[in-house]
C-alpha positions in Angstrom: -32.3 -33.5 51.7 -31.7 -33.6 55.4 -28.5 -35.3 56.5 -27.1 -35.4 52.9 -24.2 -33.5 51.5 -22.9 -32.8 48.0 -20.3 -35.2 46.6 -17.7 -32.5 46.0 -18.0 -31.3 49.6 -17.7 -34.9 50.9 -14.4 -35.4 49.0 -12.9 -32.4 50.7 -14.2 -33.2 54.1 -12.8 -36.8 53.9 -9.4 -35.6 52.6 -9.8 -37.0 49.2 -9.4 -33.6 47.5 -7.6 -30.4 48.6 -10.3 -28.0 47.4 -13.9 -28.0 46.1 -12.5 -27.1 42.7 -10.1 -30.0 42.7 -13.0 -32.2 43.9 -15.2 -31.1 41.0 -12.3 -31.9 38.5 -12.0 -35.4 39.9 -15.7 -36.0 39.7 -16.1 -34.7 36.2 -13.1 -36.9 35.2 -14.9 -40.0 36.4 -12.5 -40.5 39.3 -15.1 -40.5 42.1 -16.9 -43.6 43.2 -20.0 -43.9 45.5 -20.6 -47.4 46.9 -18.3 -48.7 44.1 -20.2 -46.9 41.3 -18.8 -44.0 39.3 -20.7 -40.7 39.8 -19.8 -37.7 37.6 -22.1 -35.1 39.2 -20.5 -32.8 41.8 -24.0 -32.0 43.2 -24.9 -35.7 43.8 -26.2 -35.9 47.4 -24.5 -38.4 49.7 -25.9 -39.7 53.0 -23.7 -40.2 56.1 -22.0 -43.5 56.1 -21.9 -43.9 52.3 -18.7 -45.3 51.0 -16.9 -42.7 48.8 -13.6 -43.4 47.2 -11.4 -42.4 44.3 -10.1 -44.7 41.5 -6.4 -45.6 41.3 -4.3 -42.6 42.4 -3.3 -40.4 39.5 0.4 -39.2 39.7 -0.7 -36.0 38.0 -3.0 -33.2 39.0 -5.5 -34.4 36.3 -6.0 -37.4 34.2 -4.7 -35.5 31.2 -1.2 -36.2 32.5 -1.8 -39.8 31.8 -2.4 -39.1 28.1 0.9 -37.1 27.7 2.8 -39.7 29.7 1.9 -42.3 27.1 3.3 -40.2 24.3 6.5 -39.5 26.3 7.0 -43.2 27.1 5.9 -44.9 23.9 7.3 -42.3 21.5 10.6 -42.1 23.4 10.4 -38.3 23.9 13.0 -36.3 25.9 11.4 -33.5 27.9 14.2 -33.2 30.4 15.9 -29.8 30.4 13.5 -28.2 28.0 11.2 -25.2 28.0 7.6 -26.2 27.3 4.6 -24.4 26.0 1.4 -26.1 27.3 -1.6 -25.0 25.2 -4.9 -25.6 26.9 -3.3 -26.2 30.3 -6.6 -26.2 32.2 -6.0 -27.9 35.6 -2.4 -28.7 34.5 -2.2 -32.4 33.8 0.2 -31.9 30.8 2.2 -29.3 32.7 2.6 -31.6 35.7 3.6 -34.5 33.5 6.3 -32.3 31.8 7.7 -31.1 35.1 7.8 -34.7 36.4 9.6 -35.6 33.2 12.3 -33.0 33.8 11.2 -29.8 32.0 12.9 -26.8 33.4 10.0 -24.4 32.7 6.5 -24.5 31.4 4.3 -21.7 30.0 0.8 -22.8 30.9 -1.6 -21.2 28.5 -5.4 -21.3 28.9 -8.2 -19.0 27.9 -9.9 -19.8 31.2 -9.2 -18.5 34.7 -8.5 -20.1 38.1 -8.3 -23.6 36.8 -4.6 -24.4 37.2 -3.9 -26.6 40.2 -2.6 -24.7 43.3 0.6 -26.7 43.5 1.5 -25.6 39.9 0.5 -22.0 40.6 3.1 -22.1 43.4 5.8 -23.8 41.4 8.5 -21.4 40.2 9.0 -23.5 37.1 5.5 -22.6 35.9 4.5 -19.3 34.2 0.8 -19.1 34.4 -0.6 -17.5 31.2 -4.3 -17.8 32.0 -7.0 -15.7 30.4 -4.9 -16.0 27.2 -6.3 -17.0 23.9 -3.6 -19.0 22.1 -4.5 -17.3 18.8 -3.5 -14.0 20.3 -0.3 -15.1 22.1 2.8 -13.2 21.1 6.4 -14.2 21.5 6.9 -11.3 23.9 5.1 -13.5 26.5 8.1 -15.8 26.6 10.0 -13.8 29.3 12.1 -16.7 30.5 13.2 -18.3 27.2 11.5 -19.5 24.0 9.9 -22.9 24.2 11.1 -25.7 21.9 8.6 -28.3 23.0 4.8 -27.9 22.9 2.0 -30.0 24.1 -1.6 -29.2 23.1 -4.9 -30.2 24.6 -7.6 -27.7 23.6 -11.4 -27.8 23.7 -14.0 -26.0 21.8 -11.5 -24.9 19.2 -10.0 -26.8 16.3 -6.3 -27.6 16.1 -6.5 -26.4 12.5 -6.8 -22.9 14.0 -4.1 -23.5 16.7 -1.3 -25.0 14.6 -0.5 -22.0 12.5 0.1 -20.0 15.7 2.3 -22.7 17.2 4.4 -22.9 14.0 5.5 -19.3 14.4 5.9 -19.2 18.2 8.3 -22.1 18.9 12.1 -22.1 18.7 13.4 -24.5 16.0 13.7 -27.5 15.9 10.2 -27.2 17.5 8.7 -30.5 18.7 5.0 -30.9 19.3 2.6 -33.5 20.9 -1.0 -32.8 20.2 -4.2 -34.5 21.5 -6.6 -34.7 18.6 -10.2 -34.8 19.8 -12.8 -35.7 17.2 -15.6 -34.1 19.2 -14.0 -30.7 18.6 -12.8 -31.3 15.1 -15.8 -32.9 13.4 -18.7 -31.0 11.9 -21.6 -30.3 14.2 -23.8 -32.7 12.3 -21.3 -35.5 12.9 -21.3 -35.2 16.7 -23.8 -37.4 18.5 -25.5 -37.2 21.8 -23.5 -35.8 24.7 -20.9 -34.6 22.3 -19.6 -38.1 21.4 -18.3 -39.0 18.0 -18.7 -42.8 17.6 -18.3 -43.4 13.8 -14.8 -44.6 13.1 -14.9 -43.1 9.6 -15.4 -39.7 11.1 -12.3 -40.3 13.3 -10.3 -41.1 10.2 -11.5 -38.0 8.5 -10.7 -35.8 11.5 -7.1 -37.2 11.7 -6.6 -36.7 8.0 -7.9 -33.2 8.2 -5.8 -32.1 11.2 -2.6 -33.7 9.8 -3.1 -32.1 6.4 -3.3 -28.6 8.0 -0.3 -29.5 10.1 1.8 -30.5 7.1 0.9 -27.3 5.3 2.4 -25.4 8.3 5.6 -27.4 7.9 4.9 -30.1 10.4 6.5 -33.6 10.0 4.6 -36.4 11.7 6.7 -38.9 13.6 4.2 -40.9 15.7 0.4 -41.4 15.8 -1.5 -43.4 18.4 -4.7 -43.4 20.4 -4.9 -41.9 23.9 -4.7 -44.5 26.7 -7.9 -43.2 28.3 -11.2 -41.8 26.8 -12.6 -38.4 27.3 -15.1 -37.8 30.1 -18.1 -38.7 27.9 -16.4 -41.7 26.3 -14.8 -40.0 23.3 -11.8 -41.8 21.8 -8.9 -39.3 21.4 -5.6 -39.5 19.6 -1.9 -38.5 20.2 0.2 -37.1 17.3 3.9 -36.3 17.7 6.3 -34.6 15.4 7.9 -31.2 14.7 8.5 -28.4 12.4 11.7 -29.8 11.0 12.4 -32.6 8.5 14.4 -34.6 11.1 11.0 -35.5 12.5 9.9 -37.2 9.3 9.0 -40.8 9.9 6.7 -43.6 8.7 4.0 -43.7 11.4 0.8 -45.9 11.0 -2.0 -44.4 8.9 -5.0 -42.7 10.5 -7.1 -45.7 9.5 -4.8 -48.1 11.2 -4.7 -46.1 14.4 -8.5 -45.8 14.5 -8.9 -49.5 14.0 -6.5 -50.2 16.8 -8.4 -47.8 19.1 -11.7 -49.4 18.3 -10.3 -52.8 19.1 -8.9 -51.5 22.4 -12.0 -49.7 23.7 
């Protein structure tokens, strides 16, 4: 339409995003607001004079950093001085959070290409392993030291396929924080419209299933909680922390207890 421009372009023109790619990430994450209403379509057409803003500033390059920050803060994790493996790095929210928490190096692994935020690409503490399927990653890729801390946020692949790889790659005592996403763990018939899993019972089943596989790989669970923010379509997600060493053994809440708490919160 005459006189109107795409929302992603407007964000760049008004200095709310550095690039079109960053603008699209913000929009898809539900951070862009038009006249006070959230708009999640990058191609949404905006007329001159329309009020466009972003939600509360995010200290990380993507909202994913807020999820890991909760785990670090509430589980009392120490990332400072560590070498990190970020699996499913995407834009780099987890990577950014780790660096801001004192990590000395992050291997940012993602099967995609060109997603990692520019500031992280330029950071000498980040080794960008894009176009890399985690299932094919070999230890030889760790050219600057073997990671002993891993954070995982993957999509369109089950953690049940990822965890066996992580177990063999990390230096002991390996510590892991994983984001468990029911929409990518449940059976196809259990996922509703727009990829949302709403049934709490399915959430419990997903947590049980993922943690059972983790235990078979020698994983000890220390903490389990829900993510502080929902996925873009409203999915409730979960944070699990532990490691491949008995020192991480603890008495966390049960999946059912965590799912109940999440339902009450959201």
